[in-house]
C-alpha positions in Angstrom: 175.8 148.1 168.0 179.3 146.3 168.0 181.0 145.5 164.8 180.7 142.0 164.6 176.7 142.9 163.8 177.2 145.1 161.2 179.0 141.9 159.1 176.4 139.9 159.8 173.7 142.3 159.6 174.8 143.2 155.3 176.7 139.8 154.3 176.2 141.2 150.7 177.3 145.0 152.1 180.2 143.5 152.8 180.5 141.5 149.9 180.5 144.2 147.6 182.7 146.1 149.3 185.3 143.4 149.2 185.1 143.0 145.4 185.0 147.1 145.0 188.7 147.2 147.0 190.0 143.6 145.4 188.9 145.0 141.5 190.5 148.2 142.5 193.6 147.0 143.3 193.2 144.6 140.0 192.9 148.1 138.1 195.6 149.7 140.3 198.4 146.7 139.4 197.0 146.2 135.8 197.3 150.3 135.5 200.3 150.6 132.2 198.5 147.6 130.3 195.3 148.9 130.5 196.7 153.0 129.3 198.1 151.2 126.5 194.4 149.1 125.4 192.8 152.5 123.6 196.0 152.2 121.0 195.8 148.7 120.2 192.1 148.8 118.7 193.0 151.7 116.4 196.8 150.0 115.6 196.0 146.8 115.4 192.7 147.2 112.9 195.0 149.4 110.5 198.5 148.0 110.8 196.2 144.1 109.9 194.1 146.3 107.1 196.7 147.3 105.1 198.7 143.7 104.7 195.4 141.9 104.1 194.5 144.5 101.3 198.0 145.5 100.2 200.0 142.7 100.8 197.7 139.8 100.3 195.7 141.6 97.8 192.4 140.8 98.9 189.0 142.5 98.2 187.5 145.6 101.1 185.4 143.5 102.2 187.3 140.4 102.8 189.6 142.2 104.4 186.8 144.0 106.4 185.6 141.1 108.1 189.1 140.4 108.5 190.0 143.3 111.3 186.5 143.1 112.9 186.9 143.4 116.3 183.6 143.6 119.2 185.5 147.1 119.8 184.0 149.0 117.5 186.5 152.2 114.9 184.4 155.0 115.3 186.6 156.4 112.1 188.3 153.7 108.8 190.0 155.7 106.1 191.4 153.2 103.2 193.7 156.5 100.4 194.5 153.2 97.7 197.1 156.1 95.4 198.9 156.4 98.6 198.1 152.5 99.8 197.8 154.4 103.2 194.4 153.4 106.2 193.5 155.7 108.7 191.8 153.9 111.6 190.5 155.7 115.1 189.4 154.3 117.7 188.1 154.7 121.5 189.6 158.4 120.6 193.0 157.6 119.6 194.2 157.6 115.2 196.4 155.5 113.5 197.3 155.2 110.4 199.4 152.3 108.7 201.7 152.8 104.8 202.3 149.9 102.5 206.4 150.6 101.6 207.1 148.2 98.6 207.1 144.6 97.7 209.7 143.1 100.1 209.1 146.0 102.9 205.3 144.9 103.6 203.0 147.6 105.5 203.7 150.1 108.9 202.4 151.5 111.2 203.3 155.3 111.3 203.9 156.5 114.5 
């Protein structure tokens, strides 16, 4: 059996192998962005909800619908007394707090 006949007998297997190699190459190329992605979910939700709720003075229902994403968050805490929002998503937790009228909300490190 020679090498040329293997690719002709299994065209779908060969195509799958080529696609897998291409996917792995893309993942390697985008590894920095992909590593940062889990932080975006919680950070975006905390900051935008804080701004929606405490800067724009919208209702909690409206702000929850405003920040809803297709990836769900696993934890959400709104502390109205301190005007602090804490959100967990994809294993990472972020919080944002309202600083004042002129500063708005800031994402905490």
